[in-house]
C-alpha positions, 0 to 999 in steps of 0.5 A, a space after each residue: 726378677 728382683 722388684 724395685 727397692 723403695 726409693 729411700 733405701 734405693 738412694 741409700 744403696 747406690 754405691 758400686 758394690 751394691 748395685 753390682 751385687 743386685 745385678 748379679 742376684 737378679 741374673 741369679 733368680 732369673 736363672 733359678 726361675 728358668 730352672 723351675 725352682 720356686 723362689 721364696 718369699 714371692 717377688 713382691 715381698 722380697 724387699 717388704 722389709 725395707 718398704 715397711 720400715 724407712 731407714 730414717 724410722 729405724 730404731 731397732 735392727 732384728 737380724 735373721 739368717 735367710 727366709 722360711 723355706 716352706 711354701 706359703 710362710 715367708 713374706 719378707 720380715 725375718 722370723 714372721 709368717 703371714 697371718 693366716 699361718 696358724 701352725 707356726 715354725 719352732 723359732 717363732 714359737 720360742 721367740 713368743 715364749 721369751 717374749 712372754 717370760 721377758 716383758 709379759 706379752 700374751 702368746 697371740 694366735 698368729 705370727 705376723 710380726 708386721 706391727 714391729 716393723 711399723 714401730 721402727 723395727 727393721 726385720 732384715 735377713 742376711 739373705 733375702 731369698 731361698 729356694 723352696 725346701 732348701 734352707 740357705 740355698 741362696 747363700 753367697 750369691 750376693 745378698 750378703 753385700 747387700 745386707 752388709 751395706 744395709 747394716 753399715 748405712 744404720 751404723 752412720 745414723 746419728 740416732 741410736 739403733 739397737 741392733 739384735 744379733 741372734 746366733 752365730 751368723 748374725 753375730 758376725 755382723 757385729 764388726 760392722 757397727 762401729 759407732 759407740 752410740 749404738 748398742 749391740 745385744 747378742 744371744 743364741 738363736 731361738 731354733 730348737 737347737 740353741 733355745 736353751 741359751 736363748 731363753 732367759 736372754 731377756 733381749 726384748 727388755 733390754 732393747 727397750 732400756 737401751 731405747 729409753 736411755 736416749 729418750 726414744 720410745 720403747 717397742 710394744 712388743 705385743 703382737 695383737 690377736 687376729 
């Protein structure tokens, strides 16, 4: 069930714990399929975030919870939807509102965040798959060990990485980030349930200031229309 992982990341994630977790995940996902469950995102997109942003290119980690559980939306990048989706999830709408108020971005006509990934923003979910129409259904089946290892690998980088942790679950990962040259930016989750605290967080301008401090190129947060 699991597709091949990009070779660069695969080399970095060769420890026994990660490999055992991936084997267990593969068996779990095969059983989900055998039981007639629809697993999202599609198989070829499960490791899309890793394919789009190599470890050596990562300047920012944006951490989400798990993929959108509505079929047709999730495509392997946290908070992002496919470019042909016009009815955007509420969390993504709130992200665009904060972008407008924080750094002056025009609200685009689509929610595909791939331009961020191409600039070194690793758009990772803590859990990389989900059962259709069942949020959090693939928690505690092994993904957390894999994504925790990815965070630990990023923590080992000598160049600065800015970690954006939104919401309570993401903030729990802060203990994995121990190197002082990195920057951690936390805020409430952009979900409608907590958006009142997310608005005004200015997390996007904070990221760019943290990158500029070490002469790294800021992120162009504007998503182009399609």
